[in-house]
C-alpha positions in Angstrom: 14.6 -0.2 -17.3 10.9 -0.8 -18.4 10.2 -2.6 -15.2 11.8 -0.1 -13.2 9.5 2.4 -14.9 6.4 0.3 -13.9 7.4 -0.6 -10.5 8.0 3.5 -10.0 4.8 4.4 -11.4 2.7 1.7 -9.3 4.4 2.9 -6.3 3.0 6.4 -6.9 -0.2 4.8 -7.3 0.2 2.8 -4.0 1.0 6.1 -2.0 -2.0 8.2 -3.3 -4.0 5.4 -2.3 -2.7 4.7 1.2 -2.7 8.8 1.9 -6.2 9.0 0.9 -6.9 6.0 3.3 -4.7 7.6 6.0 -6.4 10.9 5.8 -9.9 9.2 6.4 -8.6 7.0 9.2 -7.0 10.1 10.9 -10.6 11.5 11.0 -11.7 8.5 13.2 -8.6 8.5 15.6 -10.8 9.6 18.4 -12.9 6.2 18.5 -11.5 2.8 19.1 -11.2 0.2 16.8 -14.5 -1.5 17.8 -16.2 1.8 17.2 -14.3 2.4 13.9 -15.8 -0.8 12.5 -19.2 0.5 12.7 -18.6 3.6 10.8 -19.1 2.8 7.1 -16.5 5.6 5.8 -13.9 3.8 8.0 -14.6 0.6 5.8 -13.9 2.4 2.7 -10.3 3.4 4.3 -9.9 -0.2 4.9 -10.8 -1.3 1.3 -8.6 1.6 -0.2 -5.6 -0.2 2.1 -6.4 -3.5 0.2 -6.2 -2.0 -3.2 -2.9 -0.4 -2.3 -1.5 -3.4 -1.0 -2.7 -5.2 -4.2 -1.1 -3.0 -6.4 2.0 -3.1 -4.0 2.1 -6.9 -4.4 2.2 -6.3 -8.2 4.7 -3.8 -7.8 6.9 -6.3 -6.3 7.0 -8.3 -9.5 8.8 -5.5 -11.3 11.5 -4.4 -8.7 13.3 -5.2 -5.6 11.9 -4.7 -1.9 14.8 -2.4 -1.1 14.0 -0.1 -4.0 10.1 -0.2 -3.6 9.8 0.1 0.0 11.5 3.6 0.4 9.3 5.0 -2.3 6.4 4.5 0.2 7.3 7.5 2.2 5.7 9.4 -0.7 2.6 8.6 1.4 3.1 11.2 3.9 4.0 14.0 0.8 0.9 13.3 -0.8 -1.2 13.1 2.4 0.2 16.6 2.9 -1.0 18.0 -0.5 -4.5 16.4 0.0 -4.7 17.8 3.4 -3.8 21.2 2.1 -6.1 21.0 -0.9 -9.0 19.9 1.1 -8.5 22.9 3.5 -8.3 25.0 0.3 -5.0 26.8 1.2 -1.8 27.2 -0.1 1.3 24.9 1.1 3.3 27.1 4.0 7.0 27.2 3.6 7.9 24.6 5.8 5.7 22.3 4.1 7.1 23.5 0.7 10.6 22.6 2.1 9.6 19.4 3.4 8.1 18.5 0.3 11.1 19.1 -2.0 13.6 17.7 0.8 12.0 14.4 0.9 11.5 14.0 -2.9 15.0 14.9 -3.6 16.4 12.8 -1.0 14.1 9.6 -1.9 15.2 10.3 -5.7 18.6 9.7 -4.7 18.1 6.6 -2.5 16.5 5.3 -5.5 19.0 5.8 -7.6 21.9 4.6 -5.3 20.1 1.2 -4.4 21.4 -1.6 -6.3 20.3 -5.3 -6.2 22.2 -8.9 -6.8 19.7 -10.0 -9.5 15.9 -10.6 -9.9 14.0 -10.4 -6.9 14.7 -13.6 -4.4 12.6 -15.3 -2.4 12.3 -16.6 1.3 13.5 -20.1 2.4 12.0 -22.2 5.0 14.6 -21.4 7.6 14.4 -17.5 6.6 10.6 -17.6 7.0 10.8 -19.1 10.4 13.4 -16.5 11.6 11.7 -13.6 10.1 8.4 -14.3 11.6 9.5 -15.3 14.9 11.8 -12.1 15.1 8.8 -10.1 13.4 6.3 -11.1 16.1 8.8 -10.6 19.0 9.6 -7.0 17.8 6.1 -5.8 16.5 4.7 -7.1 19.8 7.1 -5.3 22.2 6.8 -2.0 20.2 2.8 -2.5 20.5 2.9 -3.2 24.1 4.8 -0.4 25.0 2.7 2.0 22.8 -0.2 0.4 24.7 0.8 1.7 28.1 -0.7 4.4 29.8 1.0 7.6 28.9 3.3 6.1 26.1 3.7 8.0 23.0 1.6 6.8 20.0 4.7 6.5 17.6 5.7 3.4 19.0 2.7 1.8 17.6 3.5 3.8 14.5 6.7 2.0 14.6 4.9 -1.4 15.0 2.8 -0.7 12.3 5.7 0.3 10.1 7.6 -2.9 10.8 4.5 -5.0 10.4 3.8 -3.9 6.9 7.4 -4.4 5.8 7.3 -8.0 6.6 4.0 -8.1 4.7 5.8 -6.9 1.7 8.7 -9.3 2.2 6.2 -12.0 2.3 4.3 -10.9 -0.6 7.4 -10.7 -2.7 8.0 -14.6 -1.8 4.1 -14.9 -3.0 4.9 -13.3 -6.1 8.0 -14.8 -7.2 7.0 -18.1 -6.2 3.7 -17.8 -8.2 5.8 -16.5 -11.1 8.1 -19.5 -11.0 6.3 -22.3 -10.1 2.6 -21.6 -10.9 -0.5 -22.0 -8.9 0.5 -25.1 -7.6 2.9 -23.3 -4.8 -0.7 -22.0 -3.3 -1.2 -25.6 -1.8 2.6 -26.1 -0.1 2.6 -25.8 3.5 5.3 -23.1 3.2 3.2 -20.8 1.1 0.1 -21.4 3.1 2.2 -20.3 6.2 3.5 -17.1 4.3 -0.3 -16.4 3.3 -1.5 -16.7 6.6 1.1 -14.5 8.0 0.7 -11.9 5.4 -2.8 -11.5 6.6 -1.9 -11.6 10.4 0.5 -8.8 10.0 -1.6 -6.9 7.8 -4.4 -6.7 10.1 -1.8 -6.0 12.8 -0.5 -2.9 10.9 -3.8 -1.7 10.1 -4.7 -1.7 14.0 -1.6 -0.4 15.3 -1.4 2.7 12.7 -5.2 3.4 13.4 -4.3 3.8 17.2 -1.1 5.8 16.5 -3.2 8.5 14.8 -4.9 9.6 18.3 -2.0 12.4 18.8 -2.4 13.6 15.1 -1.7 12.1 11.7 1.5 13.5 10.7 4.1 12.3 13.3 2.7 8.7 13.3 2.5 8.5 9.4 6.0 9.9 9.1 7.4 7.5 11.5 5.2 4.6 9.7 6.9 5.7 6.6 10.5 5.5 7.7 10.4 2.5 9.7 8.6 0.6 6.8 11.5 1.3 4.1 14.4 0.8 6.8 12.9 -2.4 7.9 12.1 -3.5 4.3 15.4 -2.6 3.2 17.2 -4.6 6.0 15.1 -7.5 5.2 16.0 -7.5 1.8 19.8 -7.2 2.6 19.6 -10.1 5.1 17.1 -12.7 3.8 16.5 -12.0 0.5 20.1 -11.5 -1.0 19.7 -8.0 -2.3 22.3 -5.4 -1.9 22.8 -1.4 -1.1 25.4 0.9 -1.7 28.9 -0.7 -1.1 31.7 1.9 -2.3 32.5 4.8 -0.1 31.2 7.3 -2.4 27.8 5.7 -2.6 27.7 5.1 1.1 28.2 8.7 1.8 25.8 9.8 -1.0 23.4 7.4 0.6 23.8 9.0 4.2 23.1 12.5 2.7 20.2 11.5 0.8 18.7 9.3 3.7 19.2 12.7 5.9 17.7 14.7 3.4 14.6 12.7 3.2 14.4 12.3 7.0 14.9 16.2 7.4 12.2 16.6 4.7 9.7 14.0 6.7 10.5 15.7 10.0 9.3 19.2 8.4 6.3 17.7 6.9 5.4 16.2 10.3 5.8 19.5 12.0 4.2 21.6 9.3 1.2 19.1 9.6 1.1 19.4 13.6 1.1 23.0 13.1 -1.8 23.2 10.8 -4.7 23.3 13.4 -2.9 26.5 15.1 -2.7 28.1 11.6 -6.3 27.4 10.6 -7.3 28.6 14.2 -5.3 31.8 13.9 
């Protein structure tokens, strides 16, 4: 139970850091990535992302991937609260409904998710399969989003999957370090995993930054829904984790998932309407 509390507390801290970074990044969504690299404050956002990733890696040592990743949706909730505070206004009715629905849905999902034991690590075959599948899927989504006239949400989804793969690789790194020690760092397997973490982290950053070109709310909502969904799938398929299996648990999980999705959608709509409210 202590590990669970620590994992949840770390997840909340990660969400706060990521939400702050997202708000900063969204302010420069009109710039290209090359132009962003010339803005000092944009680099502050990247440092916050690194700090959030560090806290996220630590949290993976206290809980399973399929539990930790869904709590990442709190980033959108916190970003919405920060945005309202910065604008010195009260939360709208739609924002309040979205906030309550998201928190309720996530709480239910967190209580329903179970695991088959301590956090597992990827085998060589699983690492190869995950990397090949991840590169193909993320590449296709990113290419679709880069097409003229395409929705930015394609790149938001690509970013969410890239971050989920990073999380799975980070869990393998953390557990391997805990069980084997520093000697694991010089093994070919772990060196490939570390390089892949860096590659997918950079890709996730680029794709999410580009996805903000049409606004923050909807892309952030998509990223924070795709991320935990992908991570849960990776946890079940590759890491030996399990989710709700009884009929009652499945029904409750579906209800909680729908409630969280409704909440995130409401928050996205509320944030999309925010500029209109400010002009009125």
